[in-house]
CHARMM internal coordinates of N, CA and C (Angstrom, degrees):
IC EDIT
DIST 1 N 1 CA 1.4492
DIST 1 CA 1 C 1.5787
ANGL 1 N 1 CA 1 C 107.97
DIST 1 C 2 N 1.2784
ANGL 1 CA 1 C 2 N 112.66
DIHE 1 N 1 CA 1 C 2 N 148.68
DIST 2 N 2 CA 1.4619
ANGL 1 C 2 N 2 CA 122.34
DIHE 1 CA 1 C 2 N 2 CA -176.43
DIST 2 CA 2 C 1.4996
ANGL 2 N 2 CA 2 C 107.83
DIHE 1 C 2 N 2 CA 2 C -104.18
DIST 2 C 3 N 1.3627
ANGL 2 CA 2 C 3 N 116.47
DIHE 2 N 2 CA 2 C 3 N 150.88
DIST 3 N 3 CA 1.5223
ANGL 2 C 3 N 3 CA 121.06
DIHE 2 CA 2 C 3 N 3 CA 177.11
DIST 3 CA 3 C 1.4622
ANGL 3 N 3 CA 3 C 106.39
DIHE 2 C 3 N 3 CA 3 C -131.52
DIST 3 C 4 N 1.3486
ANGL 3 CA 3 C 4 N 112.26
DIHE 3 N 3 CA 3 C 4 N 152.51
DIST 4 N 4 CA 1.4593
ANGL 3 C 4 N 4 CA 119.95
DIHE 3 CA 3 C 4 N 4 CA 170.36
DIST 4 CA 4 C 1.5972
ANGL 4 N 4 CA 4 C 105.72
DIHE 3 C 4 N 4 CA 4 C -118.26
DIST 4 C 5 N 1.3179
ANGL 4 CA 4 C 5 N 115.05
DIHE 4 N 4 CA 4 C 5 N 125.72
DIST 5 N 5 CA 1.4404
ANGL 4 C 5 N 5 CA 122.54
DIHE 4 CA 4 C 5 N 5 CA 179.90
DIST 5 CA 5 C 1.4793
ANGL 5 N 5 CA 5 C 109.98
DIHE 4 C 5 N 5 CA 5 C -79.99
DIST 5 C 6 N 1.3407
ANGL 5 CA 5 C 6 N 118.71
DIHE 5 N 5 CA 5 C 6 N 118.34
DIST 6 N 6 CA 1.4761
ANGL 5 C 6 N 6 CA 123.56
DIHE 5 CA 5 C 6 N 6 CA -178.97
DIST 6 CA 6 C 1.5047
ANGL 6 N 6 CA 6 C 109.82
DIHE 5 C 6 N 6 CA 6 C -82.71
DIST 6 C 7 N 1.4263
ANGL 6 CA 6 C 7 N 113.24
DIHE 6 N 6 CA 6 C 7 N -42.42
DIST 7 N 7 CA 1.4207
ANGL 6 C 7 N 7 CA 117.41
DIHE 6 CA 6 C 7 N 7 CA -176.39
DIST 7 CA 7 C 1.4860
ANGL 7 N 7 CA 7 C 108.75
DIHE 6 C 7 N 7 CA 7 C -162.02
DIST 7 C 8 N 1.3780
ANGL 7 CA 7 C 8 N 122.44
DIHE 7 N 7 CA 7 C 8 N 144.24
DIST 8 N 8 CA 1.4036
ANGL 7 C 8 N 8 CA 121.44
DIHE 7 CA 7 C 8 N 8 CA -179.79
DIST 8 CA 8 C 1.5052
ANGL 8 N 8 CA 8 C 110.77
DIHE 7 C 8 N 8 CA 8 C -150.69
DIST 8 C 9 N 1.3221
ANGL 8 CA 8 C 9 N 115.60
DIHE 8 N 8 CA 8 C 9 N 151.89
DIST 9 N 9 CA 1.5346
ANGL 8 C 9 N 9 CA 121.96
DIHE 8 CA 8 C 9 N 9 CA 176.91
DIST 9 CA 9 C 1.4995
ANGL 9 N 9 CA 9 C 108.57
DIHE 8 C 9 N 9 CA 9 C -139.10
DIST 9 C 10 N 1.3090
ANGL 9 CA 9 C 10 N 116.62
DIHE 9 N 9 CA 9 C 10 N 143.44
DIST 10 N 10 CA 1.4952
ANGL 9 C 10 N 10 CA 120.46
DIHE 9 CA 9 C 10 N 10 CA 177.34
DIST 10 CA 10 C 1.4751
ANGL 10 N 10 CA 10 C 109.81
DIHE 9 C 10 N 10 CA 10 C -108.08
DIST 10 C 11 N 1.3429
ANGL 10 CA 10 C 11 N 113.13
DIHE 10 N 10 CA 10 C 11 N 150.53
DIST 11 N 11 CA 1.4545
ANGL 10 C 11 N 11 CA 123.05
DIHE 10 CA 10 C 11 N 11 CA 169.12
DIST 11 CA 11 C 1.5027
ANGL 11 N 11 CA 11 C 105.97
DIHE 10 C 11 N 11 CA 11 C -123.00
DIST 11 C 12 N 1.3882
ANGL 11 CA 11 C 12 N 118.50
DIHE 11 N 11 CA 11 C 12 N 114.02
DIST 12 N 12 CA 1.4947
ANGL 11 C 12 N 12 CA 124.11
DIHE 11 CA 11 C 12 N 12 CA 177.63
DIST 12 CA 12 C 1.5179
ANGL 12 N 12 CA 12 C 109.01
DIHE 11 C 12 N 12 CA 12 C -80.17
DIST 12 C 13 N 1.2666
ANGL 12 CA 12 C 13 N 119.74
DIHE 12 N 12 CA 12 C 13 N 143.78
DIST 13 N 13 CA 1.4881
ANGL 12 C 13 N 13 CA 123.01
DIHE 12 CA 12 C 13 N 13 CA 173.35
DIST 13 CA 13 C 1.5828
ANGL 13 N 13 CA 13 C 105.93
DIHE 12 C 13 N 13 CA 13 C -150.64
DIST 13 C 14 N 1.2908
ANGL 13 CA 13 C 14 N 111.80
DIHE 13 N 13 CA 13 C 14 N 156.48
DIST 14 N 14 CA 1.4414
ANGL 13 C 14 N 14 CA 121.02
DIHE 13 CA 13 C 14 N 14 CA -176.51
DIST 14 CA 14 C 1.5533
ANGL 14 N 14 CA 14 C 108.32
DIHE 13 C 14 N 14 CA 14 C 54.63
DIST 14 C 15 N 1.2838
ANGL 14 CA 14 C 15 N 116.83
DIHE 14 N 14 CA 14 C 15 N -160.15
DIST 15 N 15 CA 1.4018
ANGL 14 C 15 N 15 CA 120.57
DIHE 14 CA 14 C 15 N 15 CA -173.20
DIST 15 CA 15 C 1.5522
ANGL 15 N 15 CA 15 C 114.89
DIHE 14 C 15 N 15 CA 15 C -77.78
DIST 15 C 16 N 1.2529
ANGL 15 CA 15 C 16 N 117.94
DIHE 15 N 15 CA 15 C 16 N -37.58
DIST 16 N 16 CA 1.5020
ANGL 15 C 16 N 16 CA 117.51
DIHE 15 CA 15 C 16 N 16 CA 179.53
DIST 16 CA 16 C 1.4979
ANGL 16 N 16 CA 16 C 116.22
DIHE 15 C 16 N 16 CA 16 C -145.23
DIST 16 C 17 N 1.3390
ANGL 16 CA 16 C 17 N 115.65
DIHE 16 N 16 CA 16 C 17 N 26.71
DIST 17 N 17 CA 1.4707
ANGL 16 C 17 N 17 CA 120.85
DIHE 16 CA 16 C 17 N 17 CA -173.72
DIST 17 CA 17 C 1.5416
ANGL 17 N 17 CA 17 C 107.60
DIHE 16 C 17 N 17 CA 17 C -109.57
DIST 17 C 18 N 1.3954
ANGL 17 CA 17 C 18 N 115.61
DIHE 17 N 17 CA 17 C 18 N 158.26
DIST 18 N 18 CA 1.4781
ANGL 17 C 18 N 18 CA 120.36
DIHE 17 CA 17 C 18 N 18 CA 178.97
DIST 18 CA 18 C 1.5188
ANGL 18 N 18 CA 18 C 106.67
DIHE 17 C 18 N 18 CA 18 C -153.28
DIST 18 C 19 N 1.3520
ANGL 18 CA 18 C 19 N 109.77
DIHE 18 N 18 CA 18 C 19 N 156.21
DIST 19 N 19 CA 1.4280
ANGL 18 C 19 N 19 CA 121.75
DIHE 18 CA 18 C 19 N 19 CA 165.40
DIST 19 CA 19 C 1.5677
ANGL 19 N 19 CA 19 C 107.16
DIHE 18 C 19 N 19 CA 19 C -114.17
DIST 19 C 20 N 1.2639
ANGL 19 CA 19 C 20 N 114.13
DIHE 19 N 19 CA 19 C 20 N 134.49
DIST 20 N 20 CA 1.4972
ANGL 19 C 20 N 20 CA 119.84
DIHE 19 CA 19 C 20 N 20 CA 179.48
DIST 20 CA 20 C 1.4887
ANGL 20 N 20 CA 20 C 108.32
DIHE 19 C 20 N 20 CA 20 C -113.81
DIST 20 C 21 N 1.3523
ANGL 20 CA 20 C 21 N 117.90
DIHE 20 N 20 CA 20 C 21 N 121.13
DIST 21 N 21 CA 1.4887
ANGL 20 C 21 N 21 CA 119.43
DIHE 20 CA 20 C 21 N 21 CA -178.11
DIST 21 CA 21 C 1.5603
ANGL 21 N 21 CA 21 C 102.27
DIHE 20 C 21 N 21 CA 21 C -110.95
DIST 21 C 22 N 1.3208
ANGL 21 CA 21 C 22 N 116.97
DIHE 21 N 21 CA 21 C 22 N 123.22
DIST 22 N 22 CA 1.4819
ANGL 21 C 22 N 22 CA 122.50
DIHE 21 CA 21 C 22 N 22 CA -172.40
DIST 22 CA 22 C 1.5662
ANGL 22 N 22 CA 22 C 113.04
DIHE 21 C 22 N 22 CA 22 C -138.76
DIST 22 C 23 N 1.2493
ANGL 22 CA 22 C 23 N 112.25
DIHE 22 N 22 CA 22 C 23 N 154.42
DIST 23 N 23 CA 1.4967
ANGL 22 C 23 N 23 CA 122.48
DIHE 22 CA 22 C 23 N 23 CA 174.03
DIST 23 CA 23 C 1.5332
ANGL 23 N 23 CA 23 C 106.15
DIHE 22 C 23 N 23 CA 23 C -109.92
DIST 23 C 24 N 1.2422
ANGL 23 CA 23 C 24 N 114.94
DIHE 23 N 23 CA 23 C 24 N 122.13
DIST 24 N 24 CA 1.5070
ANGL 23 C 24 N 24 CA 119.24
DIHE 23 CA 23 C 24 N 24 CA -175.65
DIST 24 CA 24 C 1.4753
ANGL 24 N 24 CA 24 C 113.92
DIHE 23 C 24 N 24 CA 24 C -128.91
DIST 24 C 25 N 1.3869
ANGL 24 CA 24 C 25 N 115.59
DIHE 24 N 24 CA 24 C 25 N 162.85
DIST 25 N 25 CA 1.4680
ANGL 24 C 25 N 25 CA 120.29
DIHE 24 CA 24 C 25 N 25 CA -178.87
DIST 25 CA 25 C 1.5046
ANGL 25 N 25 CA 25 C 101.71
DIHE 24 C 25 N 25 CA 25 C -127.19
DIST 25 C 26 N 1.3955
ANGL 25 CA 25 C 26 N 117.34
DIHE 25 N 25 CA 25 C 26 N 128.05
DIST 26 N 26 CA 1.3909
ANGL 25 C 26 N 26 CA 124.69
DIHE 25 CA 25 C 26 N 26 CA 173.03
DIST 26 CA 26 C 1.4851
ANGL 26 N 26 CA 26 C 109.99
DIHE 25 C 26 N 26 CA 26 C -76.67
DIST 26 C 27 N 1.3510
ANGL 26 CA 26 C 27 N 118.46
DIHE 26 N 26 CA 26 C 27 N 138.97
DIST 27 N 27 CA 1.4204
ANGL 26 C 27 N 27 CA 124.80
DIHE 26 CA 26 C 27 N 27 CA -176.84
DIST 27 CA 27 C 1.4785
ANGL 27 N 27 CA 27 C 106.71
DIHE 26 C 27 N 27 CA 27 C -118.04
DIST 27 C 28 N 1.2736
ANGL 27 CA 27 C 28 N 121.08
DIHE 27 N 27 CA 27 C 28 N 135.26
DIST 28 N 28 CA 1.5241
ANGL 27 C 28 N 28 CA 127.69
DIHE 27 CA 27 C 28 N 28 CA 13.11
DIST 28 CA 28 C 1.5607
ANGL 28 N 28 CA 28 C 113.26
DIHE 27 C 28 N 28 CA 28 C -96.68
DIST 28 C 29 N 1.3034
ANGL 28 CA 28 C 29 N 118.64
DIHE 28 N 28 CA 28 C 29 N -1.60
DIST 29 N 29 CA 1.5143
ANGL 28 C 29 N 29 CA 118.95
DIHE 28 CA 28 C 29 N 29 CA -175.51
DIST 29 CA 29 C 1.4178
ANGL 29 N 29 CA 29 C 112.39
DIHE 28 C 29 N 29 CA 29 C -76.43
DIST 29 C 30 N 1.3213
ANGL 29 CA 29 C 30 N 123.67
DIHE 29 N 29 CA 29 C 30 N -17.25
DIST 30 N 30 CA 1.4901
ANGL 29 C 30 N 30 CA 126.83
DIHE 29 CA 29 C 30 N 30 CA 176.80
DIST 30 CA 30 C 1.5503
ANGL 30 N 30 CA 30 C 115.24
DIHE 29 C 30 N 30 CA 30 C 69.10
DIST 30 C 31 N 1.3471
ANGL 30 CA 30 C 31 N 118.21
DIHE 30 N 30 CA 30 C 31 N 20.88
DIST 31 N 31 CA 1.4241
ANGL 30 C 31 N 31 CA 119.52
DIHE 30 CA 30 C 31 N 31 CA 176.55
DIST 31 CA 31 C 1.5792
ANGL 31 N 31 CA 31 C 107.06
DIHE 30 C 31 N 31 CA 31 C -73.36
DIST 31 C 32 N 1.3503
ANGL 31 CA 31 C 32 N 114.09
DIHE 31 N 31 CA 31 C 32 N 126.18
DIST 32 N 32 CA 1.4699
ANGL 31 C 32 N 32 CA 119.99
DIHE 31 CA 31 C 32 N 32 CA 178.39
DIST 32 CA 32 C 1.5286
ANGL 32 N 32 CA 32 C 110.54
DIHE 31 C 32 N 32 CA 32 C -88.73
DIST 32 C 33 N 1.3784
ANGL 32 CA 32 C 33 N 116.95
DIHE 32 N 32 CA 32 C 33 N 141.53
DIST 33 N 33 CA 1.4084
ANGL 32 C 33 N 33 CA 119.42
DIHE 32 CA 32 C 33 N 33 CA 179.02
DIST 33 CA 33 C 1.5204
ANGL 33 N 33 CA 33 C 104.99
DIHE 32 C 33 N 33 CA 33 C -153.77
DIST 33 C 34 N 1.3442
ANGL 33 CA 33 C 34 N 114.32
DIHE 33 N 33 CA 33 C 34 N 167.48
DIST 34 N 34 CA 1.4363
ANGL 33 C 34 N 34 CA 121.62
DIHE 33 CA 33 C 34 N 34 CA 177.23
DIST 34 CA 34 C 1.5704
ANGL 34 N 34 CA 34 C 109.32
DIHE 33 C 34 N 34 CA 34 C -105.81
DIST 34 C 35 N 1.2863
ANGL 34 CA 34 C 35 N 115.89
DIHE 34 N 34 CA 34 C 35 N 152.89
DIST 35 N 35 CA 1.4593
ANGL 34 C 35 N 35 CA 123.82
DIHE 34 CA 34 C 35 N 35 CA -175.48
DIST 35 CA 35 C 1.5375
ANGL 35 N 35 CA 35 C 110.61
DIHE 34 C 35 N 35 CA 35 C -139.93
DIST 35 C 36 N 1.3173
ANGL 35 CA 35 C 36 N 116.63
DIHE 35 N 35 CA 35 C 36 N 134.29
DIST 36 N 36 CA 1.4688
ANGL 35 C 36 N 36 CA 119.65
DIHE 35 CA 35 C 36 N 36 CA 169.89
DIST 36 CA 36 C 1.4804
ANGL 36 N 36 CA 36 C 103.09
DIHE 35 C 36 N 36 CA 36 C -119.10
DIST 36 C 37 N 1.3860
ANGL 36 CA 36 C 37 N 115.35
DIHE 36 N 36 CA 36 C 37 N 126.82
DIST 37 N 37 CA 1.5245
ANGL 36 C 37 N 37 CA 124.40
DIHE 36 CA 36 C 37 N 37 CA -179.96
DIST 37 CA 37 C 1.4543
ANGL 37 N 37 CA 37 C 108.61
DIHE 36 C 37 N 37 CA 37 C -120.14
DIST 37 C 38 N 1.3418
ANGL 37 CA 37 C 38 N 115.44
DIHE 37 N 37 CA 37 C 38 N 144.32
DIST 38 N 38 CA 1.4573
ANGL 37 C 38 N 38 CA 124.78
DIHE 37 CA 37 C 38 N 38 CA 176.86
DIST 38 CA 38 C 1.5019
ANGL 38 N 38 CA 38 C 105.60
DIHE 37 C 38 N 38 CA 38 C -108.30
DIST 38 C 39 N 1.3736
ANGL 38 CA 38 C 39 N 116.92
DIHE 38 N 38 CA 38 C 39 N 140.33
DIST 39 N 39 CA 1.3996
ANGL 38 C 39 N 39 CA 117.55
DIHE 38 CA 38 C 39 N 39 CA 179.84
DIST 39 CA 39 C 1.5128
ANGL 39 N 39 CA 39 C 111.38
DIHE 38 C 39 N 39 CA 39 C -165.56
DIST 39 C 40 N 1.2646
ANGL 39 CA 39 C 40 N 119.66
DIHE 39 N 39 CA 39 C 40 N -174.50
DIST 40 N 40 CA 1.4634
ANGL 39 C 40 N 40 CA 126.74
DIHE 39 CA 39 C 40 N 40 CA 179.01
DIST 40 CA 40 C 1.5030
ANGL 40 N 40 CA 40 C 110.30
DIHE 39 C 40 N 40 CA 40 C -142.96
DIST 40 C 41 N 1.3595
ANGL 40 CA 40 C 41 N 113.40
DIHE 40 N 40 CA 40 C 41 N 162.59
DIST 41 N 41 CA 1.4996
ANGL 40 C 41 N 41 CA 120.80
DIHE 40 CA 40 C 41 N 41 CA 179.59
DIST 41 CA 41 C 1.6404
ANGL 41 N 41 CA 41 C 105.25
DIHE 40 C 41 N 41 CA 41 C -99.30
DIST 41 C 42 N 1.3081
ANGL 41 CA 41 C 42 N 112.49
DIHE 41 N 41 CA 41 C 42 N 137.58
DIST 42 N 42 CA 1.4379
ANGL 41 C 42 N 42 CA 118.64
DIHE 41 CA 41 C 42 N 42 CA 171.72
DIST 42 CA 42 C 1.4593
ANGL 42 N 42 CA 42 C 112.05
DIHE 41 C 42 N 42 CA 42 C -73.54
DIST 42 C 43 N 1.2980
ANGL 42 CA 42 C 43 N 118.24
DIHE 42 N 42 CA 42 C 43 N 170.75
DIST 43 N 43 CA 1.4438
ANGL 42 C 43 N 43 CA 121.87
DIHE 42 CA 42 C 43 N 43 CA 173.69
DIST 43 CA 43 C 1.5516
ANGL 43 N 43 CA 43 C 115.98
DIHE 42 C 43 N 43 CA 43 C -55.26
DIST 43 C 44 N 1.3616
ANGL 43 CA 43 C 44 N 112.44
DIHE 43 N 43 CA 43 C 44 N -28.10
DIST 44 N 44 CA 1.4609
ANGL 43 C 44 N 44 CA 118.63
DIHE 43 CA 43 C 44 N 44 CA 179.43
DIST 44 CA 44 C 1.5850
ANGL 44 N 44 CA 44 C 110.31
DIHE 43 C 44 N 44 CA 44 C -85.27
DIST 44 C 45 N 1.2817
ANGL 44 CA 44 C 45 N 116.17
DIHE 44 N 44 CA 44 C 45 N -1.59
DIST 45 N 45 CA 1.4452
ANGL 44 C 45 N 45 CA 122.41
DIHE 44 CA 44 C 45 N 45 CA -178.47
DIST 45 CA 45 C 1.5161
ANGL 45 N 45 CA 45 C 119.22
DIHE 44 C 45 N 45 CA 45 C 83.11
DIST 45 C 46 N 1.3355
ANGL 45 CA 45 C 46 N 111.01
DIHE 45 N 45 CA 45 C 46 N 15.00
DIST 46 N 46 CA 1.5318
ANGL 45 C 46 N 46 CA 117.89
DIHE 45 CA 45 C 46 N 46 CA -179.87
DIST 46 CA 46 C 1.5751
ANGL 46 N 46 CA 46 C 108.61
DIHE 45 C 46 N 46 CA 46 C -88.93
DIST 46 C 47 N 1.2735
ANGL 46 CA 46 C 47 N 114.30
DIHE 46 N 46 CA 46 C 47 N 146.98
DIST 47 N 47 CA 1.5472
ANGL 46 C 47 N 47 CA 121.05
DIHE 46 CA 46 C 47 N 47 CA -177.46
DIST 47 CA 47 C 1.5758
ANGL 47 N 47 CA 47 C 105.26
DIHE 46 C 47 N 47 CA 47 C -82.03
DIST 47 C 48 N 1.3430
ANGL 47 CA 47 C 48 N 112.00
DIHE 47 N 47 CA 47 C 48 N 138.91
DIST 48 N 48 CA 1.4467
ANGL 47 C 48 N 48 CA 122.59
DIHE 47 CA 47 C 48 N 48 CA 172.43
DIST 48 CA 48 C 1.4860
ANGL 48 N 48 CA 48 C 104.94
DIHE 47 C 48 N 48 CA 48 C -128.68
DIST 48 C 49 N 1.2592
ANGL 48 CA 48 C 49 N 114.38
DIHE 48 N 48 CA 48 C 49 N 129.56
DIST 49 N 49 CA 1.5258
ANGL 48 C 49 N 49 CA 118.56
DIHE 48 CA 48 C 49 N 49 CA -175.88
DIST 49 CA 49 C 1.5553
ANGL 49 N 49 CA 49 C 104.77
DIHE 48 C 49 N 49 CA 49 C -101.90
DIST 49 C 50 N 1.3689
ANGL 49 CA 49 C 50 N 113.24
DIHE 49 N 49 CA 49 C 50 N 145.02
DIST 50 N 50 CA 1.4840
ANGL 49 C 50 N 50 CA 122.35
DIHE 49 CA 49 C 50 N 50 CA -178.70
DIST 50 CA 50 C 1.4963
ANGL 50 N 50 CA 50 C 111.32
DIHE 49 C 50 N 50 CA 50 C -111.25
DIST 50 C 51 N 1.3541
ANGL 50 CA 50 C 51 N 115.51
DIHE 50 N 50 CA 50 C 51 N -55.19
DIST 51 N 51 CA 1.4760
ANGL 50 C 51 N 51 CA 118.22
DIHE 50 CA 50 C 51 N 51 CA -175.10
DIST 51 CA 51 C 1.6018
ANGL 51 N 51 CA 51 C 109.76
DIHE 50 C 51 N 51 CA 51 C -144.40
DIST 51 C 52 N 1.2939
ANGL 51 CA 51 C 52 N 114.52
DIHE 51 N 51 CA 51 C 52 N 161.54
DIST 52 N 52 CA 1.4401
ANGL 51 C 52 N 52 CA 115.35
DIHE 51 CA 51 C 52 N 52 CA 179.09
DIST 52 CA 52 C 1.4617
ANGL 52 N 52 CA 52 C 111.60
DIHE 51 C 52 N 52 CA 52 C -158.10
DIST 52 C 53 N 1.3254
ANGL 52 CA 52 C 53 N 117.46
DIHE 52 N 52 CA 52 C 53 N 159.72
DIST 53 N 53 CA 1.4499
ANGL 52 C 53 N 53 CA 123.00
DIHE 52 CA 52 C 53 N 53 CA 176.50
DIST 53 CA 53 C 1.4903
ANGL 53 N 53 CA 53 C 108.98
DIHE 52 C 53 N 53 CA 53 C -136.76
DIST 53 C 54 N 1.3078
ANGL 53 CA 53 C 54 N 116.09
DIHE 53 N 53 CA 53 C 54 N 134.85
DIST 54 N 54 CA 1.4007
ANGL 53 C 54 N 54 CA 123.80
DIHE 53 CA 53 C 54 N 54 CA 179.63
DIST 54 CA 54 C 1.4941
ANGL 54 N 54 CA 54 C 108.97
DIHE 53 C 54 N 54 CA 54 C -110.43
DIST 54 C 55 N 1.3993
ANGL 54 CA 54 C 55 N 116.01
DIHE 54 N 54 CA 54 C 55 N 149.94
DIST 55 N 55 CA 1.4951
ANGL 54 C 55 N 55 CA 122.94
DIHE 54 CA 54 C 55 N 55 CA 175.18
DIST 55 CA 55 C 1.4905
ANGL 55 N 55 CA 55 C 111.57
DIHE 54 C 55 N 55 CA 55 C -156.56
DIST 55 C 56 N 1.3225
ANGL 55 CA 55 C 56 N 116.90
DIHE 55 N 55 CA 55 C 56 N 163.79
DIST 56 N 56 CA 1.4290
ANGL 55 C 56 N 56 CA 119.49
DIHE 55 CA 55 C 56 N 56 CA -171.68
DIST 56 CA 56 C 1.4937
ANGL 56 N 56 CA 56 C 113.33
DIHE 55 C 56 N 56 CA 56 C -61.22
DIST 56 C 57 N 1.3229
ANGL 56 CA 56 C 57 N 118.51
DIHE 56 N 56 CA 56 C 57 N 144.82
DIST 57 N 57 CA 1.5389
ANGL 56 C 57 N 57 CA 124.33
DIHE 56 CA 56 C 57 N 57 CA 179.36
DIST 57 CA 57 C 1.5707
ANGL 57 N 57 CA 57 C 102.88
DIHE 56 C 57 N 57 CA 57 C -85.64
DIST 57 C 58 N 1.2392
ANGL 57 CA 57 C 58 N 117.83
DIHE 57 N 57 CA 57 C 58 N 55.35
DIST 58 N 58 CA 1.4091
ANGL 57 C 58 N 58 CA 124.15
DIHE 57 CA 57 C 58 N 58 CA 179.92
DIST 58 CA 58 C 1.5776
ANGL 58 N 58 CA 58 C 109.46
DIHE 57 C 58 N 58 CA 58 C -100.85
DIST 58 C 59 N 1.2862
ANGL 58 CA 58 C 59 N 122.66
DIHE 58 N 58 CA 58 C 59 N 121.70
DIST 59 N 59 CA 1.5072
ANGL 58 C 59 N 59 CA 122.99
DIHE 58 CA 58 C 59 N 59 CA -169.99
DIST 59 CA 59 C 1.6303
ANGL 59 N 59 CA 59 C 107.17
DIHE 58 C 59 N 59 CA 59 C -60.43
DIST 59 C 60 N 1.3424
ANGL 59 CA 59 C 60 N 117.26
DIHE 59 N 59 CA 59 C 60 N -40.03
DIST 60 N 60 CA 1.4786
ANGL 59 C 60 N 60 CA 114.61
DIHE 59 CA 59 C 60 N 60 CA -175.54
DIST 60 CA 60 C 1.5698
ANGL 60 N 60 CA 60 C 108.01
DIHE 59 C 60 N 60 CA 60 C -71.03
DIST 60 C 61 N 1.2419
ANGL 60 CA 60 C 61 N 119.75
DIHE 60 N 60 CA 60 C 61 N -39.47
DIST 61 N 61 CA 1.4935
ANGL 60 C 61 N 61 CA 123.73
DIHE 60 CA 60 C 61 N 61 CA 179.58
DIST 61 CA 61 C 1.6328
ANGL 61 N 61 CA 61 C 102.30
DIHE 60 C 61 N 61 CA 61 C -58.27
DIST 61 C 62 N 1.2695
ANGL 61 CA 61 C 62 N 119.20
DIHE 61 N 61 CA 61 C 62 N -55.41
DIST 62 N 62 CA 1.4404
ANGL 61 C 62 N 62 CA 122.61
DIHE 61 CA 61 C 62 N 62 CA -174.57
DIST 62 CA 62 C 1.6034
ANGL 62 N 62 CA 62 C 112.33
DIHE 61 C 62 N 62 CA 62 C -56.45
DIST 62 C 63 N 1.3728
ANGL 62 CA 62 C 63 N 114.27
DIHE 62 N 62 CA 62 C 63 N -40.14
DIST 63 N 63 CA 1.4778
ANGL 62 C 63 N 63 CA 116.89
DIHE 62 CA 62 C 63 N 63 CA 178.14
DIST 63 CA 63 C 1.4929
ANGL 63 N 63 CA 63 C 110.21
DIHE 62 C 63 N 63 CA 63 C -68.84
DIST 63 C 64 N 1.3408
ANGL 63 CA 63 C 64 N 119.49
DIHE 63 N 63 CA 63 C 64 N -35.93
DIST 64 N 64 CA 1.4773
ANGL 63 C 64 N 64 CA 119.74
DIHE 63 CA 63 C 64 N 64 CA 175.51
DIST 64 CA 64 C 1.4833
ANGL 64 N 64 CA 64 C 112.08
DIHE 63 C 64 N 64 CA 64 C -64.35
DIST 64 C 65 N 1.3653
ANGL 64 CA 64 C 65 N 117.72
DIHE 64 N 64 CA 64 C 65 N -41.01
DIST 65 N 65 CA 1.4378
ANGL 64 C 65 N 65 CA 124.42
DIHE 64 CA 64 C 65 N 65 CA 177.99
DIST 65 CA 65 C 1.4930
ANGL 65 N 65 CA 65 C 110.32
DIHE 64 C 65 N 65 CA 65 C -59.94
DIST 65 C 66 N 1.3438
ANGL 65 CA 65 C 66 N 119.33
DIHE 65 N 65 CA 65 C 66 N -47.69
DIST 66 N 66 CA 1.4733
ANGL 65 C 66 N 66 CA 123.61
DIHE 65 CA 65 C 66 N 66 CA -178.73
DIST 66 CA 66 C 1.5391
ANGL 66 N 66 CA 66 C 108.18
DIHE 65 C 66 N 66 CA 66 C -63.16
DIST 66 C 67 N 1.3224
ANGL 66 CA 66 C 67 N 116.19
DIHE 66 N 66 CA 66 C 67 N -45.10
DIST 67 N 67 CA 1.5060
ANGL 66 C 67 N 67 CA 121.07
DIHE 66 CA 66 C 67 N 67 CA -178.82
DIST 67 CA 67 C 1.5909
ANGL 67 N 67 CA 67 C 108.68
DIHE 66 C 67 N 67 CA 67 C -59.27
DIST 67 C 68 N 1.3052
ANGL 67 CA 67 C 68 N 117.44
DIHE 67 N 67 CA 67 C 68 N -44.67
DIST 68 N 68 CA 1.4074
ANGL 67 C 68 N 68 CA 120.25
DIHE 67 CA 67 C 68 N 68 CA -175.64
DIST 68 CA 68 C 1.5988
ANGL 68 N 68 CA 68 C 109.93
DIHE 67 C 68 N 68 CA 68 C -70.08
DIST 68 C 69 N 1.2768
ANGL 68 CA 68 C 69 N 116.64
DIHE 68 N 68 CA 68 C 69 N -35.40
DIST 69 N 69 CA 1.4807
ANGL 68 C 69 N 69 CA 119.65
DIHE 68 CA 68 C 69 N 69 CA 173.80
DIST 69 CA 69 C 1.5361
ANGL 69 N 69 CA 69 C 112.09
DIHE 68 C 69 N 69 CA 69 C -63.47
DIST 69 C 70 N 1.2651
ANGL 69 CA 69 C 70 N 115.11
DIHE 69 N 69 CA 69 C 70 N -39.32
DIST 70 N 70 CA 1.5256
ANGL 69 C 70 N 70 CA 121.72
DIHE 69 CA 69 C 70 N 70 CA 176.64
DIST 70 CA 70 C 1.4415
ANGL 70 N 70 CA 70 C 111.18
DIHE 69 C 70 N 70 CA 70 C -65.92
DIST 70 C 71 N 1.3685
ANGL 70 CA 70 C 71 N 119.78
DIHE 70 N 70 CA 70 C 71 N -43.12
DIST 71 N 71 CA 1.4715
ANGL 70 C 71 N 71 CA 122.49
DIHE 70 CA 70 C 71 N 71 CA 177.75
DIST 71 CA 71 C 1.5298
ANGL 71 N 71 CA 71 C 113.40
DIHE 70 C 71 N 71 CA 71 C -60.99
DIST 71 C 72 N 1.3801
ANGL 71 CA 71 C 72 N 111.95
DIHE 71 N 71 CA 71 C 72 N -45.58
DIST 72 N 72 CA 1.4885
ANGL 71 C 72 N 72 CA 119.39
DIHE 71 CA 71 C 72 N 72 CA -172.44
DIST 72 CA 72 C 1.6308
ANGL 72 N 72 CA 72 C 105.13
DIHE 71 C 72 N 72 CA 72 C -74.25
DIST 72 C 73 N 1.3345
ANGL 72 CA 72 C 73 N 120.21
DIHE 72 N 72 CA 72 C 73 N -24.43
DIST 73 N 73 CA 1.4883
ANGL 72 C 73 N 73 CA 117.75
DIHE 72 CA 72 C 73 N 73 CA 179.79
DIST 73 CA 73 C 1.4718
ANGL 73 N 73 CA 73 C 115.12
DIHE 72 C 73 N 73 CA 73 C -90.46
DIST 73 C 74 N 1.3444
ANGL 73 CA 73 C 74 N 115.88
DIHE 73 N 73 CA 73 C 74 N -0.52
DIST 74 N 74 CA 1.4315
ANGL 73 C 74 N 74 CA 119.17
DIHE 73 CA 73 C 74 N 74 CA 177.73
DIST 74 CA 74 C 1.5668
ANGL 74 N 74 CA 74 C 112.16
DIHE 73 C 74 N 74 CA 74 C -65.90
DIST 74 C 75 N 1.2339
ANGL 74 CA 74 C 75 N 118.45
DIHE 74 N 74 CA 74 C 75 N 142.92
DIST 75 N 75 CA 1.5162
ANGL 74 C 75 N 75 CA 122.55
DIHE 74 CA 74 C 75 N 75 CA 179.03
DIST 75 CA 75 C 1.5258
ANGL 75 N 75 CA 75 C 108.60
DIHE 74 C 75 N 75 CA 75 C -65.18
END
COOR INIT
IC SEED 1 N 1 CA 1 C
IC BUILD
């Protein structure tokens, strides 16, 4: 299956690791979904992806996900 990336942002952490949060569209059916991918940078600075998780681009679902992350992250 092919995907079109609509928008993406990276969060760098540690020495050479990143999380990429993106909004994508599956082709050819054009279903829109969110994706969070984990990866690292090579010595040449290129991105290499390791794992990812996709979920609905539903505003309510995303708000629940953010709320749960904040609850779990509390001290």
